[in-house]
C-alpha positions in Angstrom: -21.5 31.1 -26.8 -20.9 28.3 -24.4 -21.0 24.5 -24.6 -22.2 22.2 -21.9 -19.8 19.3 -21.5 -21.7 17.3 -18.9 -22.1 17.4 -15.1 -22.0 21.1 -14.3 -19.2 22.0 -16.6 -19.7 24.7 -19.3 -16.9 26.2 -21.4 -16.8 29.0 -23.9 -16.9 27.6 -27.4 -14.1 29.9 -28.5 -11.7 28.1 -26.1 -12.3 24.6 -27.6 -9.5 23.4 -29.7 -10.7 19.9 -30.5 -13.1 17.2 -29.3 -11.8 13.6 -29.5 -13.5 10.2 -29.0 -12.3 8.7 -25.8 -12.0 5.1 -26.9 -11.3 5.0 -30.6 -9.1 6.7 -33.2 -6.5 8.2 -30.8 -3.0 7.8 -32.1 0.0 7.0 -29.9 1.1 10.7 -29.9 -2.4 11.8 -28.8 -2.4 9.3 -26.0 1.1 10.4 -25.0 0.0 14.1 -25.0 -3.1 13.4 -22.8 -0.9 11.3 -20.4 1.6 14.2 -20.1 -1.3 16.7 -19.5 -2.8 14.3 -16.9 0.6 14.1 -15.1 0.9 17.9 -15.1 -2.6 18.3 -13.7 -4.3 19.7 -16.8 -6.9 16.9 -17.2 -10.3 17.3 -15.4 -12.5 14.3 -15.4 -16.2 15.2 -15.3 -17.4 11.7 -16.2 -18.0 8.9 -13.8 -15.7 5.9 -14.1 -16.6 3.7 -17.2 -18.8 6.5 -18.6 -16.1 8.5 -20.4 -17.0 9.2 -24.0 -14.9 12.2 -25.2 -11.9 14.4 -24.6 -12.6 18.1 -24.9 -9.2 19.9 -25.3 -9.5 23.6 -24.6 -6.9 26.4 -24.3 -6.8 25.9 -20.5 -7.6 22.2 -19.8 -8.5 18.8 -21.1 -11.9 17.6 -20.0 -13.0 14.0 -20.0 -16.7 14.2 -20.8 -19.5 11.7 -20.4 -21.1 13.1 -23.6 -20.2 11.7 -27.1 -18.3 13.7 -29.7 -21.3 13.6 -32.0 -23.7 15.0 -29.4 -21.2 17.8 -28.4 -20.9 18.7 -32.1 -24.6 18.8 -32.5 -25.0 20.9 -29.5 -22.4 23.4 -30.7 -24.0 23.7 -34.1 -27.6 24.0 -32.8 -26.7 27.0 -30.5 -25.7 29.1 -33.5 -28.3 27.9 -35.9 -26.0 25.7 -38.2 -27.9 22.5 -37.9 -27.3 20.0 -40.7 
């Protein structure tokens, strides 16, 4: 199965490691990790400036998505019939 991250980006759900909120709850180590990944070219921003809502960390890249963590979680669960 796949998960739509926004814009025209779709990734296999099996490749998703974690989805993080863009603005809150990120520790210093997480921010450092994302900055290093950005410096090394592993971050792809698919959100417009000021519209960033989540980081989607996959086995290949980190995507900056315009879709919230909660919405992405809901989408991932709906696709396989695990709605709560």
